[in-house]
C-alpha positions in Angstrom: -21.0 16.0 0.6 -20.8 12.3 -0.1 -24.0 10.3 -0.5 -22.7 8.2 2.4 -23.1 11.3 4.6 -26.4 12.3 3.0 -27.9 8.9 3.9 -26.2 8.8 7.4 -27.9 12.3 8.1 -31.2 11.3 6.8 -31.2 8.0 9.0 -30.0 10.0 11.9 -32.7 12.5 11.6 -35.3 9.7 11.4 -33.6 8.1 14.6 -33.9 11.4 16.5 -37.5 11.9 15.5 -38.5 8.3 16.4 -36.7 8.8 19.9 -38.6 12.2 20.5 -41.9 10.5 19.4 -41.2 7.7 21.7 -41.4 10.0 24.8 -45.2 10.3 24.0 -46.0 6.9 22.2 -44.8 3.3 22.5 -42.6 2.4 19.8 -40.9 -1.0 19.8 -37.0 -1.2 19.8 -37.4 -3.4 16.8 -38.1 -0.3 14.8 -34.9 1.2 15.9 -32.9 -2.0 15.2 -34.6 -2.2 11.8 -33.6 1.1 10.7 -30.1 0.5 11.6 -29.9 -2.6 9.8 -31.3 -0.8 6.6 -28.7 1.9 6.9 -26.1 -0.7 7.4 -27.4 -2.6 4.4 -27.2 0.6 2.2 -23.8 1.5 3.6 -22.3 -2.0 2.8 -23.8 -2.0 -0.8 -22.7 1.6 -1.4 -19.1 0.7 -0.3 -19.0 -2.5 -2.2 -20.1 -1.0 -5.7 -17.8 1.7 -6.7 -19.8 2.5 -9.8 -22.5 3.9 -7.2 -20.2 6.8 -6.2 -21.1 6.2 -2.8 -18.3 7.6 -1.1 -16.3 8.8 -3.8 -16.7 9.8 -7.5 -15.2 7.2 -9.6 -14.8 7.0 -13.4 -16.3 3.7 -14.3 -16.8 4.2 -18.3 -18.0 6.6 -20.4 -21.8 6.3 -20.9 -22.0 9.3 -23.3 -19.7 7.6 -25.8 -21.3 6.6 -29.0 -18.0 5.6 -31.0 -16.9 1.9 -30.7 -14.1 2.4 -28.5 -13.1 0.7 -25.0 -10.4 0.5 -22.6 -8.8 -2.4 -20.9 -7.2 -2.2 -17.5 -5.4 -4.7 -15.2 -5.2 -4.8 -11.6 -2.5 -6.3 -9.1 0.9 -6.4 -11.1 3.5 -6.5 -11.9 3.0 -10.1 -11.6 4.3 -13.3 -13.3 2.3 -13.3 -16.1 2.6 -9.4 -16.7 5.3 -9.9 -19.4 3.2 -12.3 -21.7 0.3 -9.7 -21.2 2.5 -7.1 -22.5 3.6 -9.3 -25.2 0.0 -9.8 -26.5 -0.9 -6.1 -26.0 2.3 -5.3 -28.2 1.2 -7.8 -30.9 -2.2 -6.0 -31.4 -0.7 -2.6 -30.7 -3.5 -2.0 -27.9 -2.8 0.2 -25.3 -3.9 -0.5 -21.5 -3.8 0.7 -18.0 -2.2 -1.0 -15.3 -3.0 -0.4 -11.8 0.0 -1.7 -9.9 0.5 -2.6 -6.0 3.6 -0.8 -4.6 5.0 -3.8 -3.2 4.9 -5.7 -6.6 6.8 -2.8 -8.2 9.6 -3.1 -5.7 9.9 -6.8 -6.8 9.8 -6.2 -10.5 10.9 -2.5 -11.1 12.3 -3.4 -14.6 9.0 -5.0 -15.6 7.0 -2.0 -14.3 9.1 0.3 -16.3 8.4 -1.7 -19.4 4.6 -1.0 -19.1 5.4 2.7 -19.2 8.3 2.4 -22.1 5.6 0.6 -24.2 3.1 3.3 -23.9 0.7 1.9 -21.2 -0.7 4.0 -18.3 0.1 3.1 -14.9 -1.9 3.7 -11.9 -1.8 3.5 -8.0 -3.7 0.4 -6.4 -2.1 0.8 -3.0 0.9 -0.4 -1.5 -0.1 -3.6 0.2 -3.4 -4.3 -1.4 -4.1 -5.6 2.2 -7.2 -7.7 2.8 -7.8 -5.1 5.7 -7.3 -2.3 3.7 -10.9 -1.4 4.0 -10.6 -0.7 7.5 -7.4 1.2 7.5 -7.9 4.7 9.0 -7.3 7.7 6.7 -3.7 8.2 7.5 -2.7 4.5 6.9 -4.5 4.8 3.4 -2.8 8.0 2.5 0.5 6.6 3.6 -0.1 3.7 1.3 -1.1 5.9 -1.6 1.8 8.2 -1.2 4.3 5.7 -0.8 3.3 3.9 -4.0 3.4 7.4 -5.7 6.8 8.0 -4.7 8.0 4.4 -6.1 6.4 5.1 -9.6 7.7 8.6 -9.8 11.2 7.0 -9.1 11.0 4.7 -11.7 9.1 6.8 -14.4 9.6 10.3 -13.4 6.1 10.8 -13.4 3.4 11.5 -10.5 0.3 9.5 -11.2 -3.2 10.9 -10.8 -5.1 7.8 -11.3 -6.1 5.4 -8.1 -8.1 2.2 -8.1 -9.0 0.9 -4.5 -8.3 -2.6 -3.7 -11.1 -4.9 -4.4 -13.0 -1.6 -5.8 -14.3 -0.9 -2.0 -14.5 2.6 -0.8 -14.7 4.0 2.7 -15.0 7.2 4.4 -11.3 6.8 5.1 -10.4 6.2 1.7 -12.5 9.3 0.6 -10.9 11.4 3.2 -7.2 10.4 2.1 -8.1 11.1 -1.4 -9.4 14.4 -0.7 -5.6 14.9 0.3 -3.8 13.1 -2.4 -6.4 14.5 -5.0 -6.2 11.3 -7.1 -8.8 10.5 -9.9 -10.5 7.1 -8.9 -11.0 4.7 -11.7 -13.5 1.8 -11.6 -14.9 -0.3 -14.4 -18.2 -1.4 -15.8 -17.1 -4.6 -17.5 -16.1 -6.9 -14.5 -14.5 -10.1 -16.0 -14.3 -12.1 -12.6 -10.9 -13.5 -14.3 -9.7 -14.4 -10.8 -12.8 -16.6 -9.9 -14.0 -18.1 -13.5 -11.7 -20.9 -14.2 -13.2 -22.1 -17.7 -11.8 -19.8 -20.2 -14.8 -20.0 -22.6 -17.2 -18.9 -20.0 -14.9 -16.1 -19.0 -14.4 -15.0 -22.5 -18.2 -15.1 -23.2 -19.1 -13.2 -19.9 -16.9 -10.2 -21.3 -18.2 -10.4 -24.7 -21.7 -10.0 -23.7 -21.0 -7.0 -21.7 -18.9 -5.1 -24.4 -20.2 -1.8 -25.2 -18.9 1.8 -26.3 -17.3 3.8 -23.7 -16.7 0.4 -21.5 -13.8 -0.3 -19.2 -12.7 -3.9 -18.9 -11.3 -5.0 -15.5 -8.7 -8.1 -15.8 -5.8 -9.2 -13.7 -2.3 -10.0 -15.1 -1.9 -12.7 -12.8 -2.5 -15.9 -14.6 -2.1 -17.7 -17.7 -5.7 -18.0 -18.3 -6.2 -14.3 -18.6 -3.2 -14.0 -21.1 -5.0 -16.7 -23.5 -8.3 -14.8 -23.1 -7.0 -11.5 -23.7 -5.7 -12.6 -27.2 -9.2 -13.8 -28.0 -11.0 -10.8 -26.6 -8.8 -8.6 -28.8 -9.6 -10.5 -31.7 -13.2 -10.3 -31.0 -13.1 -6.7 -30.6 -11.2 -6.3 -33.9 -14.1 -8.4 -35.6 -16.7 -6.0 -33.8 -14.9 -2.9 -35.2 -13.9 -1.7 -31.7 -10.9 0.4 -31.0 -8.9 0.0 -27.8 -8.1 3.3 -26.4 -6.1 4.8 -23.3 -8.3 5.6 -20.3 -6.9 9.3 -21.0 -8.8 9.0 -24.4 -12.0 7.4 -23.2 -12.6 9.4 -19.9 -10.8 12.9 -21.0 -8.7 12.9 -18.1 -4.9 13.1 -17.4 -3.1 10.1 -16.0 -0.3 12.1 -14.8 0.7 15.6 -13.7 2.0 18.0 -15.8 
């Protein structure tokens, strides 16, 4: 049972008890309103923060890791700047994981194939990455995941097991869809905000301040700024004696079906 279900049952039980009590004593309607607002607030935070495992279990790093190993992940590709990102990773011989959007794979299949050919892990990041994805029903979520899976398998011959929900938001519909598709959900514990922070120095310093063993860094292969920051980040990791490893090694999970 998910945390969301447990919380919902708890609040529903309280509401029922209050309703029964109101038969014998006056209870302000605002008590019921306040209770509903608290439930909504918890659900909103739980849905927005993937590391809370509120709807689904997500791998957001390896907190038990003591060795200086770390993983780098990219969302939303293949994009216009995926190629220079791959060039930098190749120069440093650093593996990464790319969570790709299905419609972008359609547009840039050769670039997507290069990710795999150069030893990087690819994962499912939905087909559309729609701003409304969080509101899709179970069937629509499953359809998007399976469509992207088929695209990836057509190009690579591999069936991916890793999924990262758009925006890192989870919902009951996503949970139910994943119960059928059987994907591992991968989050992060080092969020760069490279799509928001424009100053490269601030962006790099934000990441560096959060580096720790077992961490998963979230970046986006969609801007020249990220390409430049990536190079500086990899130099920093070398200086700090960190080794960049694959998600499979960091999390001890398989990225593809056998």
